[in-house]
N, C-alpha and C positions, 0 to 999 in steps of 0.2 A: 228461712225464703233465698233464692237460689242465687239469686240477683240475672239473673243472663236476663232478664225483662229491659229492653229499650225506652230511653224516656220517653220518645214518638209514643209508640204502644199508650204505653201511660195516659199518653196526654189525648189520647183516640180513645182510649177507651173512655175518660174521662167526660169531652165533649158531646161523644153518643149517650152519655147512661150506662150502669152499669146492670141496669133491664135491659137494652139493648144491644150489653158488647160484653160479656161475663172479664174479667180480667183476668190476663193467663195467671196456667194453673199453677207455674211456680210466686205467685204472690200469691193464692189464696190459702192461708192456713187453716187446718180444721176449723170445722167451727163457724170460722169467723165470716161475716159479715159483705160481702163483695165493697157497698161504698167502703169502709170502713178502713178495708183490705187494701183497698186503692188510694189511701186519704196515706198511709200505714208508709207504701211503698213509696208515696212519690215524695212524705219527708225524709226518707233512706236515700232514696238515690238523689234530692235537695241537696244533703248534706256531703255526701258521699263528691257531686260535682263542685263542691263551694270546698270543698276538704283540698280535694286537688288540681282547683286552678292554681296553673304559674304566672307571676307578676307580671305583668309587661312589662316590654325593655324602653324604659322610660326614652321620649323623643327627644333631638336635640332641642334646647331653649333657639327662639324665632329669636332674631337681631331686637333691640331695644328699637320704637319708635322713636322716626326723626327729629329733627328741632323743630319747633316751629316761632320764626324770631320773636312774629306777630303779638300784638297790647293787646294784652287781656280784658275779657268783657268788665262795663261797670257792673258791679253784684246788679241793683234795679234792672236791668240788657237781660240778665243772666235770667233772675229769675221769671223774665217778660219772655224769650227764650223756650224756658220751661214750659209753661204755659202755654205758647205758640205750640208745641209741640207734643202737644196734647191731644187725646181721644176727647174731643168734646162732640160728638155726633150726636144731630138732633134726634132725641126721643122716643121712643114709639111711640105710635098712637098723636101726631101732631098734626096727620093731613096734609104737612110739608108746609107748614105757615112758621114763616120764620122767625115769627116774633121781633121785638125790637134792640135782641145783642147782636152784636158784630160779630163780622163770616169768617171765622180767624182761617179757616182752612187757606183764606184768599187773601189773606196778610201777612200769612208766612214768604211768599216770595218780595215781598215788597219790603220787611227786614230786615230781610238774608240779603238785599239788593244792599240798602243803605251799609247794614254792618262790614260790607267788603271796601266799599269804599269808604267808611271811616277806618279801613285796617288794622282790624282785628278777630283775633283767631275761635275754634270752636272750642267750648271748654271739654275736656277728654270726656269727665260725664255728658256730656249732653250729642257723646259721636254717633253712638249705637242708634238712639232714636231718632238723630237726623240723615243717616243714607237711611231709616227706616221707610222715614216719608218720599225720599229723593228717588225709592225704589217703586214708588207706587207710582210717578208723578213725572212723567217725561219732563215735563215744563219748568219740576224744578231743580232738573239733576243739577245744570251749570251755575247756578245758586247754590246749592246745599255744599256741592263737592267742593267748589273756591275756596267756601267758608273752611269747610274740612281740614281741608290742607294737606298738605304732605300724609300727616296723620292717621285723617281717616283713611285716607288709599291704603294706610298699614294697614291699618285693621281691617279692611276692606276683604283682602287675602287670605282672612284666618271664616270667613261666614261665603259662602257658597254666594244665600242669597243677595251681595252686594258684589256679586264680580261686575254688574254694572258697569261701578264707576274705574277697574282694570279695566276696560276695554271703550271706554265712552272718551267723559273728556275730560281732561289732567288729573280733575280733586287737585288741583292743587300743588302737585308732585313739587317735589325742589328739580330745578332745574342747576346744568352749570352755566357761566357764565357765557356770554354765545364767542365774546375773544379766545376762550380758553378750546381750541381747538379738539384740542385731541381727546378731551373732558366730553365738547359736542359726537367727532366723531365714537365712539365707546357710547353711549347712551340710544347712540342711535343706531349700532349696530345692535345693539342688545337689548335694549330698553325696550317694556310691557309698550301694546299698542299706544297708548294713554299717552305714557308719557313720550313716544313719540310723536305721535302729533301735537301736542303742546311745548316736542322741541321744533319742531318744525316751525309752527306760528312764533314764535317766541326768536329765533333767527331769522323770519321772515319781516319780522318787524321791528329789527336792526337794521335787515342787509339782506336784499331784497332778492340779490345772486346769490349770497352765500348758500340760499335757500333751496333756488333751483338749482343748484352745484353739490346742494347733500342730500336733496331727494333723489337726482340721477345717478349717483351711485349707485341707488340697490332698487334702483326704477323700476329695470327688467327679473325682478327673481320677488318681487313686490308680488301678493296674490291682488288678485279683477279688485276684491272688494276694497280693500287696502290704499290703493292706486289710487282709483276714488274718490280719496276719501282724501288720501294726503292732494291729486288735481286740486280738489276743492277748497284747501285752504289757501290754494295760491291767490285766490281773490284779491282777499287784502293785498295793497303795493303792487298791483298786475298795473306795471307799463309795458311799453311796445319792447326792450327787451327778453319776455318771456317768448316772445314769439316764435324764436327756432324751438324748443321746447316743446311749445302745446299746438304747433306745426305735425310736427314730429309723435301727434300723444293719437295725430289724426286714425293711424295705421294700425293705434292697438288692437288685440286682440278681442276686449272686452267693446260691445257698445254703447254701454254709461258713457266710458271714458271715453271714446269718441265723440260723445253725444255731449259734455262735459268738457273737452277742448275744444266742440266748437263753439258753445257759448260763448267760452270763455275770446276766443281768439274773437268771434265780430262786437265784442265789449271793445276791441282796440279800432279804431277807425281807421289805423291808416293799417293794418295787419293785411298782405294779402289776400286772407281768406275773407275777408272784410270787400274787397277788390273785387273778387273775383264774387259775390253774394250782391255785390249793387252793378254789378255790368250786368248777371241773370236778371232783377231785379225789374233796369233799367225797360228788355224790352218787354217789358208783362205787363208797365205800367206809363201812362203817357196821355198828350193833352190834344185836343181834338177845339181845334179854332174854326173848327167850315161851317159850326152850326151856324141856326137860322140863332138861337141865344143865344148866351152866355157860355164861355169854353169849361168842357167837359172833359169830368176822368177816364178814361179807355182802359178796359181790366186785358187781361190775352194769358191765359196761365196757363201756364206750361201743360205740353202736352205730354211730355214723359217728364223720369225720375233716371236720367241717367248715370253712368261706375263716377263720376267727380262731385256730381251734386249728391251722391252717395257720401264721399268722403270724404266733400267739407261738410256734413254731419246734414242730410235733408233725409225725414227719414220717409220711405218710400209707403208704406204702411198708412195709412191713415185710421183713426179710431174709430167705431163705428157708428155708423149711422153721419160719417162725414164725407165728401166726396174726394177723390184723387186730386183732381184740376187745382183746390180750393185748400187741401193741403199742404199741396206742394208751393203756393203760392206765400200762404201764409210764414211757411218756414223759408224764402224768401227774401219779403220783405223785413218781416223781423231783426235778418242777421246783419243788412244793409245799414252801412253807416246812414243817421239821416240829415245830412247836409247836405246826402249827393238829389233833395227832391225842391229843393227851392230851384235848384238851376232849371230842372229835367220839367221841372212843373209853371216857365213862366216869368220864373225869376220872382214867386212866390212867396211871402215867408208865411210859417208855421197855421198862423192864424186865417189866414187868408187860403190856405191850402186844405184844413179840413172842413172849408165853408162848400167847397167844388163839388156841385152833385158827378154822378161818379151811375155811371148807364150800366147796366144789364143785371144790378144788384147785386153787387160785386161794395155795395157803400159800406156794410157792416163785416166785413169780414176784411177788409184795407184798414178801416179805422181800429179794430184791434190787431192788429199787424202792426201796424205803428207805435201803439198803445202798449206793445208785447217792448220795438225796437226803444223807447220811451225810457222805458224802465229798463230796461237792461245795459242804457248807457248815459243812464240817472243824468237826461237830457229834460234839465226845466226846465226850458221853454217850449216844448215842445209840450211839454205833458202838462201847462199853462194850457196850450189851446187847443188840447183835446181834452179841455177839464171843460173846461170853456167856460160862462159864470156861473158863479154858485145858488144864483136864485133861478137860474132856467132850469125847466124840466128837464132827469134826466132820460127820457126818449125823446126832446127837441132840442136834446145840446150836442155840441156842432162833432166830440168825438166819441165817446166814452158811454155805456151807457150803462151797462152793468155794474152796481157796483162795487165790485169786486175788481173788474178795472179801475175806475177811480182809486180807491185805497191802496192801490199798486202804484198809480200818476199822483196822487200826492207824499206818500214814502220819497218823493225824486226832490220834493219843495223843502226849503230854509223851514224850522220847526214852529218858528215863530207866523209865517205863511201859511202854511198847513190848517194850524189852529182859524185863523184869522178866517182861511179859506170854508172849513165847518162849520163855526160859529153863524156865517154867513148863510151853507147850505140847511143849517138847522132853524131856524127863522126863516127862512121861506119855506119850506116843507113838515116841517116836524121834526121827532123822531122817527119815524114808523120805518123809513131809511141806511139810519145816520149809523145802528152799530156799528157795521164794520168802517163807517167813514172815524169813529170815534176812537177805532180798537189802531189806529197807525199815529194820532198825537201825545206829545212825549208827555211825562205827568212829569208834576204834577198840571193839572191842563191849565191855559191859561184864564185870566178876568172876564177877557171876552167869552171866552168857548166857556166856559162852568158857569156863568152865570144865562148863557144860552139855552145852556142843559134843563139849568135849574126852573127858566121862565118856561122851560117846551114842557116838563114835568107838573108847573100850578097849574097850565093851561091846561091839559090831558087830567086834571082832579076836579080841575071849574068844571070841564068838559063833562062829569059822569063817566070820563074813559073805565074799562075793568084796571086794575093797577097793578096787575102780574101780566098783562101783556108790557108790563113797558119794565116787566123783571130785570131783564136784560140790561137794560141802561145804567136802572138805577145799584145794578151792581158795581158797573163801571164807574162813576158816579163818585161810591164808596172808594174805591180804589184809588180816581184817576183826582179828581174835587181837592181841590188845593184845603188842607185841613187849619189855615183860617176862617175858609167861608165858615165856619160850625157858628160860629154864633149872631150870622142871619141867617141863618134858616131856622131857627126854632121858632119865628111865627108860624112852618107848616107843619110841625108837630101838631097841632091842634085837629083834633077832628072835627073837619067842616058839619055843616048842615048840606045834608043831603037833596039834591037838585032834582028841581021832576025829571022821570028816566034815568036817571042813575044808576047802575047795579046795585042792588039790595047789597049794605057792607062796606059798599065800597070806600065811603070815607073813613071808617077804620083802620084797614086794609093800607089806605094812602096814610093815613097816621104812625100806623106801623111802621111806613116804609120810609119817611123824614123819618123820627129817630132813629130806625138804628144807621142812617146814613148818615144825621147831626152824633150820635154816637162813637159812629163808628170812626169821622172825622176828629172830634175828640181823640180816641185811642190812639190815630195817623198820630195827633202831634204827642200824642205822650211816649212813644217808644222813641219818634227821632230824638227828643230830648233824653229821655235813655241815653238812645247812643254816641250824643256828643257832649252827656255831662251836665247840661242847664235840667234843671230843676224844672223849670215849665212851672203854668197855672196851675194845671194840674196833672196826677197822675192815675184814671181812671184805671179801677180795677174789670177786672174782664172775668172772674168765678158768674 
């Protein structure tokens, strides 16, 4: 054998087969079968390749992982975390039926939030599984990266699958003290993007003016997408002192940056942009007192979107299916201070204004813009007026008719008032339209809100409704009900007698759903007790 045949030629012969491609002549010995000759040649080549392999030069050892001074997890909580991170997908063939076991994947975010609140650090052995979990779930990332801390960020540099941790949230990076101006400057100029975002947020929380000045030092050299992220981070601590910086950003070369600057300026009622928008909106909306009936709101939408309007953030091109003039009007009204309307509309209160008739079918457009303005300006009084009484039908209400609008308006109200409003809404209308509203209520739900949800579920069960129609609300209840309610729900775990006309087998499904709810609440109670070191009354297993 001469050894002139290449490894690639041998591989080709092996893939095609010696019947279709005879091995090269220098591989074949006299009287030797082609397959045997091919295998002998491959063995010889393999030996030569291994013998001739030169050792690679040793790479530099990475720097040690940074210290994390947070507390260690208690051992029960450590075991619980390992169980929550384990793969517990439903086995094939279940047909989507969840049974009575808690959904661990939905409990992980709550566990991480509680662990972060208690100041614990992630066990080193759990970091790979934690980063893998965060990679697959965007909603999990902020909590997971905060828990992973500086060691998680350090580890993420060695695996391309975890690169999201380097460009997204801070990952718990160790930041210099805000007062250490030189260290702050150095990290700002040389740090990873995630570290810079975290640094800007930390400085902003301590000194809003210093954060704005820090951003200004590199603003002109930042990428458009980075400028947008940095600008958005200035929402926290917004004040009139930010106006000059935002006003300058209105001339930015990026359309998204200009739009964000305009939105932030319109959230400052005393800004020059808010005044310009108010002047424009005031020419479009007025009160007609000359009619034979009660005063009526008249709307005259803009006829053009000029250059000054566009500089102030008004987008000239409407979405598909939307008229230009209504599109421009909505942007003007939502960017105008809500304080202009009582004087403009006869000295009326917000509660009175939203009940005024509006000519020419402009009601929905005008009220939707007021809704967006109330959310942007965090104006609770206008939000209450636009929400109306919870017992009133959304269609017949004074302002917001869509559930999405109502959910956003609710987010501007104090936590207790928000929960009370939703509880009354559920008592009046049931659960069919409550899912979005429940999503903005604080966890755990207040007693009245939790009882309203459980009562509505019980009514739906007794009425023979399909239990899977309420699976979304039931899932929310598992995560949001106060764990102390578990003992009060035992009575609902029994299988009820099937009412006439009820869905076949619905009682069994309802029983399973309530059993799962009870077991999940008990598990949540155990999770919290493990994190606080309190042994608690019981410690259920989740296997």
